[in-house]
C-alpha positions in Angstrom: -75.1 -141.4 -56.3 -75.8 -138.3 -55.5 -72.6 -137.9 -53.7 -70.8 -139.7 -56.7 -72.2 -137.1 -58.8 -71.5 -134.4 -56.5 -67.7 -135.5 -56.0 -67.6 -135.4 -60.6 -68.9 -131.8 -60.4 -66.0 -130.6 -58.3 -63.1 -132.2 -59.6 -62.3 -129.7 -62.3 -63.4 -127.1 -60.1 -60.4 -127.9 -58.4 -58.1 -128.0 -61.3 -59.0 -125.0 -62.1 -58.7 -123.1 -58.8 -54.4 -125.3 -58.7 -54.4 -123.8 -62.3 -55.1 -120.2 -61.5 -53.1 -120.8 -58.1 -49.8 -121.6 -60.2 -50.7 -119.0 -63.1 -51.7 -115.5 -61.2 -49.4 -113.6 -58.5 -49.6 -114.1 -54.8 -51.6 -111.2 -54.3 -54.5 -112.4 -55.9 -54.3 -115.8 -54.4 -56.4 -114.9 -51.6 -59.7 -114.5 -53.6 -58.9 -117.8 -54.9 -58.9 -119.7 -52.1 -61.5 -118.3 -50.3 -63.9 -119.4 -53.5 -63.1 -123.2 -51.8 -64.6 -122.3 -48.7 -67.5 -121.1 -50.2 -68.6 -124.1 -52.3 -70.0 -126.8 -50.8 -69.6 -129.4 -47.5 -66.3 -130.9 -47.6 -65.3 -129.2 -50.2 -62.1 -128.3 -48.6 -61.1 -131.2 -47.5 -61.5 -132.4 -51.2 -59.2 -129.5 -52.4 -56.4 -130.3 -50.1 -56.7 -134.1 -51.4 -56.7 -133.2 -54.9 -53.7 -130.2 -53.5 -51.4 -133.3 -52.3 -52.2 -135.2 -55.3 -50.8 -132.1 -57.8 -48.0 -131.6 -55.5 -46.7 -135.6 -55.7 -46.9 -135.0 -59.2 -44.6 -131.6 -59.0 -42.1 -133.5 -57.2 -41.9 -136.4 -59.4 -41.0 -134.2 -62.2 -38.2 -132.0 -60.1 -37.0 -135.5 -59.6 -36.9 -136.4 -63.3 -35.3 -132.6 -64.2 -32.7 -133.8 -61.6 -32.1 -137.1 -62.7 -31.7 -135.8 -66.4 -29.2 -132.5 -65.7 -26.8 -134.7 -62.7 -24.1 -136.0 -65.1 -23.3 -132.1 -66.2 -23.0 -130.9 -63.1 -20.6 -133.9 -62.1 -18.6 -132.5 -65.3 -18.8 -128.9 -64.1 -17.4 -129.7 -60.7 -14.7 -131.4 -62.0 -13.7 -128.7 -64.0 -13.4 -126.5 -61.5 -11.0 -128.7 -59.6 -8.9 -128.4 -62.7 -8.8 -124.8 -62.6 -8.3 -124.2 -59.3 -4.7 -124.8 -59.4 -4.2 -122.2 -61.9 -6.1 -119.8 -60.2 -3.8 -119.7 -57.2 -0.9 -118.9 -59.4 -2.4 -116.4 -61.0 -3.7 -114.7 -57.1 -0.1 -114.4 -56.3 1.3 -112.9 -59.7 -1.7 -110.8 -59.1 -0.9 -109.8 -56.0 2.9 -109.3 -56.5 2.1 -107.5 -59.4 -0.3 -105.1 -56.9 2.5 -104.8 -54.1 5.0 -103.4 -56.9 2.0 -100.9 -58.4 1.8 -100.3 -54.5 5.5 -99.6 -54.2 5.7 -97.5 -57.4 2.6 -95.1 -56.8 3.2 -94.1 -53.8 5.1 -90.8 -54.8 2.2 -90.2 -57.5 -0.6 -90.9 -54.8 1.1 -87.9 -52.5 1.5 -85.9 -55.1 -1.9 -86.4 -56.7 -3.3 -85.7 -53.2 -1.5 -82.4 -53.0 -3.0 -81.5 -56.4 -6.4 -82.5 -55.2 -5.5 -80.5 -51.9 -4.7 -77.2 -53.8 -7.9 -77.7 -56.4 -9.7 -77.9 -53.3 -8.3 -74.7 -51.5 -8.8 -73.3 -55.0 -11.8 -73.8 -56.1 -13.1 -72.7 -52.5 -11.2 -69.2 -53.1 -13.1 -68.9 -56.4 -16.2 -70.0 -54.2 -15.9 -66.8 -51.8 -14.8 -64.5 -54.2 -18.0 -65.4 -55.9 -19.9 -65.4 -52.4 -17.7 -62.0 -51.7 -18.7 -60.3 -54.9 -21.9 -61.1 -54.2 -22.7 -59.4 -50.4 -20.3 -56.7 -51.5 -23.1 -54.5 -52.7 -25.5 -55.3 -50.6 -23.4 -54.3 -47.9 -22.2 -50.8 -49.8 -26.2 -50.5 -50.5 -26.8 -51.0 -46.4 -23.7 -48.8 -45.6 -25.2 -46.1 -47.6 -28.3 -46.5 -46.2 -27.0 -46.1 -42.6 -25.1 -42.8 -44.0 -28.7 -41.0 -45.6 -30.2 -41.8 -42.1 -27.4 -40.1 -40.3 -27.6 -37.2 -43.1 -31.8 -37.3 -42.5 -31.9 -37.7 -46.2 -35.0 -40.4 -45.4 -37.0 -40.4 -48.6 -33.2 -41.7 -50.4 -33.2 -43.8 -47.7 -36.6 -45.5 -48.2 -36.0 -45.3 -51.7 -32.5 -47.5 -50.9 -34.0 -49.8 -48.9 -36.3 -50.7 -51.2 -33.9 -51.8 -53.9 -32.2 -53.4 -50.9 -34.9 -55.9 -50.6 -36.0 -55.8 -54.4 -32.4 -56.6 -56.0 -30.0 -57.3 -53.2 -31.5 -58.9 -50.7 -32.6 -62.3 -52.5 -29.0 -62.8 -53.6 -28.1 -63.6 -50.4 -31.0 -64.6 -48.4 -29.3 -67.6 -47.1 -27.1 -65.7 -45.2 -27.6 -64.6 -41.2 -26.4 -61.4 -41.9 -28.8 -60.6 -44.8 -31.7 -61.6 -42.1 -30.3 -59.3 -39.7 -30.7 -56.9 -42.0 -33.9 -57.3 -43.2 -35.1 -57.9 -39.6 -33.5 -54.2 -39.0 -35.1 -52.6 -42.1 -39.2 -52.1 -40.2 -37.5 -50.7 -37.7 -36.0 -48.5 -39.9 -39.0 -47.1 -41.6 -40.8 -46.4 -38.1 -37.8 -44.7 -37.2 -37.7 -42.6 -40.4 -42.0 -42.1 -39.7 -41.6 -41.2 -36.0 -38.7 -38.4 -37.3 -40.7 -37.2 -40.1 -43.7 -37.0 -38.0 -41.9 -35.1 -36.0 -40.8 -32.6 -38.5 -44.3 -32.1 -39.9 -45.1 -31.0 -36.0 -42.8 -28.3 -36.0 -43.6 -27.7 -40.0 -47.0 -27.1 -38.6 -46.2 -25.5 -35.2 -43.9 -23.1 -37.1 -47.2 -22.2 -40.1 -48.8 -21.3 -36.7 -46.4 -18.7 -35.5 -45.7 -17.7 -38.8 -49.1 -17.5 -40.2 -49.7 -13.4 -39.2 -46.7 -12.8 -41.0 -47.3 -14.7 -44.0 -51.5 -13.3 -44.1 -49.7 -9.9 -43.4 -47.4 -10.1 -46.3 -50.6 -11.1 -48.7 -52.5 -8.6 -47.9 -50.2 -6.1 -48.2 -49.2 -7.4 -51.8 -53.1 -7.6 -52.8 -53.7 -4.1 -51.5 -50.4 -2.6 -53.9 -51.7 -4.4 -56.6 -55.6 -3.2 -56.4 -53.9 0.5 -55.5 -51.7 -0.5 -58.8 -55.1 -1.1 -60.5 -56.8 2.0 -59.5 -54.4 4.3 -60.4 -53.8 2.9 -63.6 -57.3 3.0 -64.3 -57.5 6.5 -63.1 -54.7 7.2 -65.8 -56.7 5.9 -68.0 -60.0 7.8 -67.2 -58.0 11.0 -67.5 -56.6 10.2 -70.4 -60.1 9.7 -71.8 -61.9 12.5 -70.2 -63.7 10.2 -68.0 -63.9 11.0 -63.6 -65.7 8.4 -61.3 -65.1 10.9 -58.6 -65.0 14.6 -58.2 -64.3 15.9 -54.4 -61.9 18.0 -52.8 -59.4 14.6 -51.9 -56.8 13.5 -54.4 -56.2 9.5 -55.5 -53.4 9.9 -54.4 -54.5 10.7 -51.1 -57.3 8.3 -50.2 -55.0 6.0 -51.9 -52.1 6.5 -49.0 -54.9 6.6 -46.4 -56.2 3.4 -47.5 -53.1 1.9 -47.3 -51.8 3.6 -44.2 -55.2 1.6 -42.4 -54.1 -1.4 -43.4 -50.8 -1.7 -42.9 -48.0 0.9 -41.0 -45.0 1.0 -43.0 -41.5 2.4 -41.9 -40.3 2.0 -45.7 -42.5 0.4 -48.0 -40.6 1.2 -51.3 -36.9 -0.2 -49.9 -39.1 -4.0 -48.3 -38.4 -6.9 -50.7 -41.8 -8.3 -52.0 -41.9 -11.1 -49.8 -43.6 -15.0 -50.9 -45.4 -17.1 -49.0 -42.2 -19.7 -49.5 -39.6 -17.2 -48.7 -41.6 -16.8 -45.3 -42.1 -20.7 -44.4 -40.2 -23.6 -45.4 -42.3 -26.2 -46.9 -39.6 -28.6 -47.4 -40.7 -30.8 -44.2 -44.3 -31.4 -45.6 -42.8 -32.2 -49.2 -41.0 -34.8 -47.4 -43.3 -36.2 -45.0 -45.6 -37.0 -47.8 -42.7 -38.4 -50.4 -42.0 -40.7 -46.9 -45.4 -41.6 -46.1 -46.0 -42.2 -49.9 -43.1 -44.9 -50.1 -44.5 -46.2 -46.8 -48.0 -46.9 -48.4 -49.1 -45.3 -45.7 -49.9 -41.8 -48.1 -53.6 -41.8 -46.1 -53.1 -41.8 -42.4 -50.3 -38.8 -43.6 -53.0 -37.0 -44.9 -55.6 -37.7 -42.5 -53.5 -36.5 -39.8 -52.6 -33.1 -41.6 -56.2 -32.4 -42.2 -57.3 -33.1 -38.8 -53.8 -30.8 -37.3 -55.2 -28.3 -39.8 -58.7 -28.2 -39.0 -57.8 -27.7 -35.3 -55.2 -25.1 -35.8 -58.2 -23.1 -38.0 -60.3 -23.4 -35.0 -58.4 -22.0 -32.8 -57.0 -19.1 -35.7 -61.4 -18.3 -36.0 -61.3 -17.8 -32.2 -61.5 -14.1 -31.6 -59.7 -12.3 -29.0 -62.1 -11.4 -26.6 -60.6 -7.5 -26.6 -60.9 -7.9 -30.2 -63.3 -5.1 -30.9 -61.6 -2.1 -28.7 -59.1 -1.6 -31.2 -58.3 -2.4 -35.0 -55.3 -3.8 -34.4 -57.1 -6.5 -33.0 -59.4 -6.8 -35.5 -55.9 -6.7 -38.0 -54.3 -9.9 -36.3 -57.6 -12.0 -36.6 -57.4 -11.2 -40.6 -54.0 -11.9 -41.0 -53.9 -14.7 -39.5 -56.8 -16.5 -41.4 -55.1 -15.1 -44.3 -51.7 -16.7 -43.6 -53.4 -20.1 -42.6 -55.6 -19.9 -46.3 -52.5 -19.0 -48.2 -50.7 -21.8 -46.9 -53.3 -24.3 -47.6 -53.5 -22.5 -51.3 -49.6 -23.3 -51.6 -49.8 -27.2 -49.9 -53.1 -28.0 -52.6 -51.1 -26.1 -55.7 -47.4 -28.1 -54.9 -49.2 -31.5 -53.6 -50.7 -33.8 -55.2 -53.9 -35.1 -53.3 -52.6 -34.0 -49.6 -55.7 -31.4 -49.6 -58.0 -31.7 -52.8 -60.2 -28.3 -53.9 -63.2 -29.7 -51.8 -61.2 -30.2 -49.2 -60.2 -26.6 -49.2 -63.8 -24.5 -50.0 -65.3 -26.9 -46.9 -62.8 -25.6 -44.6 -63.3 -22.1 -46.3 -67.3 -22.3 -45.4 -66.6 -23.1 -42.8 -64.4 -20.4 -41.6 -66.2 -17.8 -43.2 -69.6 -19.1 -41.3 -67.2 -18.5 -38.2 -65.6 -15.5 -39.5 -69.4 -13.7 -40.4 -70.7 -14.3 -37.0 -67.8 -13.2 -35.6 -67.2 -9.9 -37.1 -71.0 -9.7 -36.7 -71.0 -9.8 -33.1 -67.6 -7.7 -32.3 -69.0 -4.9 -34.6 -71.6 -4.0 -33.0 -70.0 -3.3 -29.8 -67.9 -0.5 -31.9 -69.3 3.2 -31.8 -66.2 4.8 -33.1 -67.1 5.3 -36.6 -63.2 5.6 -37.9 -63.0 1.8 -36.1 -65.6 1.1 -38.2 -64.2 2.5 -41.1 -60.6 0.8 -40.5 -62.6 -2.4 -40.2 -64.6 -1.8 -43.5 -61.1 -1.3 -44.8 -59.7 -4.7 -43.4 -62.6 -6.4 -44.3 -62.2 -5.4 -48.4 -58.4 -6.0 -48.4 -59.2 -9.6 -46.4 -61.6 -10.8 -48.8 -59.6 -9.0 -52.2 -56.7 -10.9 -51.0 -58.6 -14.5 -50.6 -60.2 -14.1 -53.5 -57.2 -12.9 -55.6 -56.5 -17.0 -54.1 -59.8 -18.1 -55.7 -62.0 -18.4 -52.3 -65.6 -16.9 -52.9 -66.6 -13.9 -50.4 -69.5 -12.6 -51.3 -71.2 -13.1 -48.2 -68.4 -10.7 -46.5 -69.2 -8.5 -49.1 -73.3 -9.0 -47.9 -71.8 -8.3 -44.5 -70.3 -5.3 -45.5 -73.6 -3.8 -46.0 -74.4 -5.1 -42.8 -71.6 -2.8 -41.3 -72.7 -0.2 -43.5 -75.8 0.3 -41.7 -74.1 0.1 -38.2 -71.6 2.6 -39.6 -74.2 5.0 -40.9 -75.7 4.7 -37.1 -72.9 5.6 -36.1 -71.8 8.4 -37.7 -75.7 9.5 -37.3 -74.9 9.3 -33.2 -71.3 11.3 -34.1 -73.2 13.6 -36.0 -75.8 14.4 -33.5 -73.2 15.6 -31.2 -71.4 17.7 -33.7 -74.9 19.4 -33.8 -75.3 19.6 -30.2 -72.3 21.1 -30.2 -73.0 23.8 -33.2 -76.7 24.8 -31.7 -75.3 24.9 -28.0 -72.4 27.2 -29.2 -74.9 29.5 -31.5 -75.8 33.3 -30.8 -78.9 32.9 -32.8 -78.4 36.4 -33.8 -77.8 37.4 -37.7 -74.3 36.9 -38.5 -71.8 40.4 -38.8 -69.9 40.7 -41.6 -67.6 43.4 -41.2 -65.3 43.2 -45.0 -65.9 41.7 -48.1 -63.5 39.0 -47.2 -65.5 37.6 -44.4 -68.6 37.9 -46.1 -66.7 35.7 -49.6 -65.3 33.8 -46.7 -69.1 32.9 -45.4 -70.6 32.3 -49.1 -67.8 29.8 -49.5 -69.1 27.9 -47.0 -72.6 28.1 -47.2 -74.4 28.8 -50.6 -76.4 32.2 -49.9 -77.7 34.8 -52.1 -79.7 37.9 -51.5 -79.2 40.4 -54.4 -80.5 43.1 -51.6 -78.0 42.1 -49.3 -75.3 42.5 -52.0 -76.2 46.2 -52.7 -75.8 47.0 -49.2 -73.0 48.6 -47.8 -70.0 47.1 -44.9 -70.9 46.0 -42.0 -74.2 44.4 -42.5 -75.9 41.4 -40.9 -76.7 38.2 -42.6 -80.2 36.8 -41.8 -79.0 33.6 -40.6 -77.0 32.8 -37.5 -73.5 31.2 -37.9 -75.0 27.4 -37.1 -76.2 27.4 -40.8 -73.1 27.4 -42.7 -71.5 25.3 -39.9 -74.6 23.1 -40.1 -74.5 22.6 -44.1 -70.6 22.0 -43.8 -71.0 18.9 -41.3 -74.0 17.9 -43.6 -71.1 17.8 -46.3 -68.5 16.5 -44.0 -71.0 13.1 -43.3 -71.7 12.6 -47.0 -67.9 12.7 -47.4 -67.6 10.3 -44.6 -70.5 7.8 -45.5 -68.7 8.1 -49.5 -65.0 6.6 -47.8 -67.2 3.9 -46.5 -68.8 3.1 -50.1 -65.5 3.1 -51.9 -64.3 -0.8 -52.7 -67.3 -2.0 -52.2 -67.7 -3.1 -55.6 -70.6 -1.3 -56.4 -72.2 0.9 -59.5 -71.9 4.7 -59.3 -76.2 4.2 -58.9 -75.6 2.2 -56.3 -73.2 4.3 -54.6 -75.5 7.2 -55.2 -78.8 5.7 -53.6 -76.5 5.0 -50.7 -75.3 8.6 -49.9 -79.0 10.1 -50.5 -80.6 7.3 -48.2 -78.2 8.3 -45.5 -78.6 11.4 -46.1 -81.9 11.4 -45.8 -81.1 9.6 -42.4 -78.9 12.4 -41.2 -81.6 14.6 -42.4 -85.0 13.0 -41.2 -83.6 11.8 -37.9 -80.6 12.8 -36.5 -80.8 17.0 -37.3 -84.2 16.6 -37.1 -84.5 15.2 -33.6 -81.7 17.6 -32.5 -83.6 21.2 -33.5 -86.3 19.5 -31.7 -84.8 18.9 -28.9 -83.3 22.3 -29.3 -86.7 24.2 -29.8 -88.1 22.4 -26.6 -85.1 23.4 -24.1 -86.5 25.8 -21.8 -83.9 28.2 -21.8 -84.4 28.8 -25.7 -86.8 32.1 -25.7 -88.9 33.9 -28.3 -85.8 35.4 -29.9 -83.6 32.2 -30.3 -86.8 30.8 -31.9 -87.1 32.8 -34.5 -83.7 33.1 -35.4 -83.9 29.1 -35.6 -87.4 29.6 -37.6 -85.0 32.0 -40.3 -81.9 29.6 -40.1 -84.7 26.3 -40.9 -85.9 28.6 -43.8 -81.7 28.8 -45.3 -81.2 25.4 -44.9 -84.3 23.9 -46.5 -83.0 26.7 -49.5 -79.8 25.0 -49.3 -80.9 21.3 -50.0 -81.0 21.6 -53.5 -77.1 22.6 -53.3 -76.7 19.2 -51.0 -78.3 17.1 -54.2 -75.8 19.1 -56.3 -73.3 18.2 -54.6 -74.1 14.1 -54.5 -74.4 14.5 -58.2 -71.0 15.7 -58.2 -69.7 13.0 -56.3 -71.6 10.2 -57.9 -72.0 11.4 -62.1 -76.0 10.4 -61.7 -78.0 13.3 -62.8 -81.4 13.9 -60.5 -83.4 13.4 -63.1 -83.0 9.4 -63.3 -85.8 7.6 -62.4 -84.5 6.0 -59.5 -82.6 8.5 -57.8 -83.8 9.2 -54.3 -84.7 13.0 -53.2 -83.5 14.2 -49.8 -85.9 14.7 -47.4 -84.9 17.6 -46.0 -87.5 20.7 -47.2 -89.9 18.3 -45.1 -87.1 17.6 -42.4 -86.8 22.2 -42.2 -90.5 22.7 -42.6 -91.6 20.2 -39.4 -89.0 21.7 -37.3 -89.7 25.2 -38.5 -93.7 24.1 -37.4 -92.9 23.0 -34.2 -90.6 26.2 -33.7 -93.8 28.1 -34.8 -95.8 26.1 -32.4 -92.9 26.6 -29.4 -93.2 30.7 -30.1 -97.1 30.5 -29.5 -96.4 28.5 -26.5 -93.6 30.5 -25.1 -95.4 33.5 -25.9 -98.6 32.4 -24.6 -96.5 31.4 -21.4 -94.8 35.1 -21.2 -98.2 36.5 -21.1 -99.6 34.4 -18.6 -96.6 35.7 -16.2 -98.0 38.8 -16.6 -100.9 38.3 -15.9 -100.3 36.9 -13.0 -98.5 40.2 -11.7 -101.7 41.4 -11.9 -103.0 43.1 -8.7 -106.4 44.5 -9.0 -108.5 45.8 -5.7 -111.8 43.9 -6.7 -113.5 45.9 -3.9 -112.7 49.9 -5.2 -115.0 52.4 -5.3 -114.1 54.4 -8.1 -110.9 53.6 -10.8 -107.5 54.4 -11.3 -108.1 56.6 -13.9 -105.5 54.8 -16.3 -104.3 51.5 -17.1 -102.6 49.0 -14.8 -98.9 48.8 -14.9 -98.6 45.0 -15.6 -100.9 45.7 -18.6 -98.8 48.7 -19.8 -95.8 46.6 -19.8 -97.2 43.1 -21.1 -98.4 45.6 -24.1 -94.7 47.2 -24.2 -93.3 43.7 -24.5 -95.5 42.1 -27.6 -94.4 45.3 -29.5 -91.2 44.5 -28.8 -91.3 41.1 -29.4 -93.6 41.4 -32.9 -91.1 44.2 -33.8 -88.6 40.8 -34.1 -91.5 38.9 -36.1 -91.0 41.1 -39.0 -87.9 38.6 -39.7 -90.6 35.6 -39.9 -92.7 34.8 -43.2 -96.1 37.2 -42.8 -98.4 34.5 -41.6 -96.7 32.9 -39.1 -96.1 36.4 -37.1 -99.8 37.3 -37.8 -101.1 34.0 -36.3 -98.5 34.5 -33.3 -100.0 38.1 -33.0 -103.4 36.9 -33.5 -102.9 34.0 -30.9 -101.1 36.1 -28.6 -104.3 38.4 -28.5 -106.6 35.7 -28.2 -105.3 34.4 -25.1 -104.5 37.5 -23.6 -108.6 37.9 -24.2 -109.1 34.5 -22.3 -106.6 34.8 -19.4 -108.5 38.6 -18.5 -111.7 36.6 -19.1 -110.9 34.4 -16.9 -109.8 36.2 -14.5 -112.8 37.8 -14.0 -114.8 34.6 -13.7 -112.4 32.7 -11.4 -113.9 31.1 -9.0 -111.9 32.0 -6.0 -113.4 36.1 -7.0 -116.2 36.4 -4.7 -116.9 40.4 -5.5 -116.4 42.9 -7.7 -117.2 46.5 -7.4 -118.4 48.8 -10.3 -115.3 50.4 -9.6 -113.2 47.5 -10.3 -115.0 47.1 -13.7 -114.3 50.2 -14.3 -110.9 49.9 -13.8 -110.6 46.6 -15.8 -112.3 47.9 -18.5 -109.5 50.4 -19.1 -107.5 48.0 -19.2 -109.4 46.3 -21.8 -109.2 50.0 -23.9 -105.3 49.6 -23.9 -105.9 46.1 -25.3 -108.3 47.3 -28.0 -105.4 50.1 -29.0 -102.9 47.6 -28.9 -104.9 45.5 -31.7 -106.2 48.8 -33.8 -101.9 50.1 -33.7 -101.5 46.7 -36.3 -98.2 45.5 -34.4 -97.8 42.9 -37.2 -98.7 44.0 -40.5 -101.1 42.8 -42.7 -104.3 42.3 -40.9 -107.5 43.6 -42.8 -109.5 46.2 -40.8 -110.2 45.8 -37.2 -109.5 41.8 -37.5 -106.9 41.8 -34.4 -109.7 43.8 -32.3 -112.5 40.8 -32.4 -109.5 39.1 -30.2 -110.9 41.4 -27.5 -114.8 41.1 -28.8 -116.3 38.8 -26.2 -114.5 41.3 -23.4 -115.6 44.1 -24.8 -119.8 43.0 -25.2 -119.6 42.0 -21.4 -117.9 44.8 -20.2 -120.3 47.4 -22.3 -123.2 45.8 -21.1 -122.1 46.0 -17.6 -120.9 50.0 -17.9 -123.9 50.8 -19.7 -126.4 48.6 -17.6 -128.8 48.2 -20.7 -129.9 44.8 -19.4 -133.5 45.4 -20.9 -131.8 45.6 -24.5 -129.6 42.2 -23.9 -132.3 40.4 -22.6 -134.8 41.4 -25.2 -132.0 41.1 -28.1 -130.6 37.8 -26.6 -130.4 35.2 -29.1 -130.8 37.8 -32.4 -128.3 37.4 -34.8 -128.6 41.5 -35.0 -128.2 41.6 -31.0 -125.7 44.0 -29.6 -124.8 41.7 -27.0 -124.6 38.7 -29.4 -121.3 37.4 -27.8 -122.5 38.0 -24.1 -123.5 34.7 -22.5 -125.8 34.2 -20.3 -124.0 32.4 -17.3 -121.3 34.3 -18.0 -123.2 37.7 -17.5 -124.8 35.8 -14.7 -121.3 35.2 -12.5 -119.9 38.6 -13.0 -123.2 39.7 -11.8 -123.8 38.1 -9.2 -120.7 38.8 -7.7 -121.3 42.5 -8.7 -124.5 41.4 -6.3 -122.7 40.3 -3.3 -120.8 43.6 -3.4 -123.4 46.3 -3.7 -125.1 44.0 -0.3 -122.2 44.9 1.5 -121.3 48.3 0.3 -125.3 49.8 1.3 -125.9 47.7 4.2 -126.2 51.4 6.1 -127.9 53.1 2.7 -130.7 50.3 2.0 -132.9 53.3 2.9 -132.2 55.4 -0.1 -134.0 55.2 -3.1 -132.1 54.7 -5.7 -129.5 52.1 -3.7 -132.9 50.1 -3.2 -134.1 50.6 -6.9 -130.8 49.5 -8.1 -130.4 46.4 -5.7 -134.0 45.3 -6.7 -133.0 46.2 -10.7 -129.7 43.5 -9.8 -131.8 40.8 -8.5 -134.8 40.8 -11.2 -131.8 40.7 -13.7 -130.6 38.0 -12.1 -133.8 35.8 -11.6 -134.3 36.4 -15.4 -130.9 35.3 -16.2 -131.0 32.0 -14.2 -133.9 31.5 -15.8 -132.8 32.0 -19.6 -129.5 30.0 -18.2 -132.0 27.0 -16.8 -134.1 27.2 -20.1 -130.9 26.5 -22.2 -129.7 23.8 -20.3 -133.3 22.3 -20.3 -133.0 22.6 -24.1 -129.9 21.1 -24.4 
């Protein structure tokens, strides 16, 4: 039952599957058939049975259909058989007609083929003409490219290449010759780059060689412009009554001198003014820049150009080792640097982006640091002030030239202030030699004046005024020696020389005035003062020369105010200005005068020592000669003559020298008596010594130098006088009784001194009286000496203990 029920359920399902197979596309039959195998067991067998039954049904229907149409088919066959005979007849007729047409159309076919062939040729010719017309412009442009390459018109050639690539080649890109051309263009571009780079290298080499000429021309033009501006300004100042400088040189002379130092020219007026474009052909750099711009490789070109120019800058900035020896070395160094930066400035303004302002500023700052270091190092070797001055002029022209091209040059002017100090040092050294020569050539005697012309010549050189001297008749003498006007003239020349460096430094008159006064002060306080002190200390300078030096310094001191007026006239800065520096000549000459005075005292004492060394006393003589010693009389005569010369000195100086000489003479005579090597002194020797001291006192009382009050000068010998009086009178009781009293007659006699001299006389008395010891007077005198010696020793010992 179950199986029968199951069979009933599957029959409709099989019918449905068969319907789907019949109605659907064959591509979808697979899933339908698969469902047969997915059903219950034995479903496949049942489905096959159902399929066979269905096929049998369809065969029956086909058979019924064929039976239904069979009669019509037979009728159609019969009709075709009837038509067969007519068809054969028609075939024969058509064949015959075709043959006749073929025979008749052979000539037409031949003519038609000729026409077709002509038409094809005509079409081909038209096509060829069209293609040639399309290729001819390409070939013409390529030929033009070759011509441009041969003519070295590389920029135009690159433009032609662009046109070929963008316009012409796309039209004929299918042709092989076009591909060859396209493949050749990169090589042509590389050739152009190599050639243009070679031209650039030649250009760089050319400007390296011509940089000095370019710089020389630029500096010359800047100097000419400056001279023109200065001359025009001075003409305007003259027109309005304003003078900036007043000196002995005309502006035209100074301008010519500066220009001569800057550049030596044979004929400046006839020389054509050249520009940097006249000296250098910049077309290679323009061409190369354009070529690299067109090639899209502008950055490579810029980097290469800047790198090579930096290398050239380092070479230009490297000085020669002997540059400091001549001004030509400095000039060549400056012109090369100026030429380098003039070219860079030109490139900056005529090209876009090849060099920038930031690049040139960086390059200039690097160069400026190197330039300052080089100049600072090499200028330190310069010992010639003229060379330093020429260096300064070159630096000014160098700075003005580059400033005109927009480069900052303040550091160069700061360097000039350092060089100015060095210039002043070289001037001081030079003028030290000048002063030494003047002092060596001076005769240290008053200047003789024979007539009025000579007097006017001296007065024109040196500001000397003396109403009493002017009243005297010729011949007469000026109190100073020849060195005074010469020194005054040389100081003015030094001021002129110092002023030369201050010109063109763009400084105010006040600053120039301050610089002149400071440098003049250095000349006076250091150079001239040192020369004077060295002169005063020289061994061959005698007392007469020292006296003349004191007189000379007095007149030089008085002339200092005229030097200040001289500087004022140059700078137009009044001395009453608050910040005006004063000249220190007064203190300089005072110091020199004091040194000369001290040297006078020293040399005078040395001369006295020389005379004293000639003394030849017989210290054991029994009786004096009755007259003063010869050496002392010679010394007194010498002092009299010297003090007559001192009348030209200030009164206090002469009095001090005279007092110093008398005191030194007194001290020397006292030391002679107390000399430890002198063991014995007789009374006769004391008496002879007393005669010499009397001559000294007479000399002091004769007032060899006026101005002493009373017996002031005689007091220089008071120690000797009281000591000798004590021994001559033999008044020991009074001396011992009054010792220490303010009113003592022998107040200036030191017990130690008296004891030393008495012991020397005691020894002499013993030797002289060895055979007269039995005479009562001699014995009494000997006992008295021994008694006084004991008392003096006790007095000296008491003084030592008290001390």
